[in-house]
N, C-alpha and C positions, 0 to 999 in steps of 0.2 A: 627121726631123722633117717633120710635112706642113705644107703651108702654111696660114694662118689663113684662114678663110672670111670674106668680106666680108659686112657686114649689108646688107641691102638697104634702100633709102629707101623710104618710104611718106608720102604726103601733104606732101611738103615744097613749100613756096611756090616758085614759079617765081624769085622774086627772090633766094631764098637758093642756087640752083644755080649754080655757078660753071663756067668754061671747062674745069676739069681733071676735072670728073666724068666717069665711064667708064661704059659701058654693059655690064651682065653678059651672059652668055651667053644668058639669057633674054630680054634686053630691058630690064629695069629698072636704073634709076641705083643705083650704090654710094655708100657713105660712103668718103670719103678724108681722112685725118688733114691733108693739105696744104690741103684747101680748107677745114676750119675753122680751121686757122693763118692763112690768107689773109684769112679772113673777120674772125678775132679782131685781126689787124692794122689792117684797114681800120678796124673800129670805135675801136679804141685811138686813131688819128690824129685820128678825128672827134671823140671824146671830149677830146682834148689841145686842138684848135682852139676847141672849145665852153667848156672849163672850166680850161684851162690846164696847166701841168705837173703831173703826177699827184703828184711827190713833194712840191710846195708844199702840196697839198691834204691829204695824210696827214701831213706835220708838224704842220700847223694843228689837224688832227682829233685827233691825239695828245694835243695841249696841251688842246684842249676836253675831251676824254674824261679826261685827268688831273684837270684840275679837277672836274669832274662826278662822278667815281667815287672821286676821292681816293686813286687808286693811279697807280704810274708806268706807262705803257704807251708803246711805242715807235710809231713808224709801222709798222713790220714786224707788231707785235702787232695793229693796228688792221685793216692789209690782210689779216692771216691770219684774223681773225675774218670777213671778208667771203668770204675762201676757203670755211671752213667751211659758212657758212649757204649758198653756193652748192652744193656738195658734199651737204649735206641736201637742199636742194630737188631735187637729181638723183635720189637716193634715193628720194624720193617721188613722182615724176613717171613718166609712160608715155614709154620711149625714142621713141616716134613723135611725140611731142606739141613743140610750138613752146617751151614752158616748158623742156623738157628740152634742147633744142639751146641756147637763149639762156643758160641757166644752165652748161653747159659753156663756151661761148664767153665769159662773164664771168669765170667760175674761171681760164681760162686766162689772161685780163688780168689779174687780180687777182695771180696767181703772178708773171707778168713785172714788176708793180708792187713786189711783196715784194723782187724782185730789186734792184729800182730805188733802193728806200729803204733797203736795208739796208746 
């Protein structure tokens, strides 16, 4: 089985390039999954500091949505709705855009929160 090719980064803001990025044989930086996961963890921690524990937010949000929609929704249902929204946004955006990157990062964090509230 051949080794997968790396996707070359284009127009990536300098503040989104972490120390683990490597330079390809032709010089441009390549995308690494580890970079995205480290950035996602950083953002998750920052949001926790600002908004508090995610599980508390999603339990409260599920209660609000249950009352509004008059259906039983769990915190996991609410979080998975956010994942689907981000995946739809990924599908509709250019893979070199900041929106694409941010939506991938958000989807990763929402999946982690889904694990937390399940």
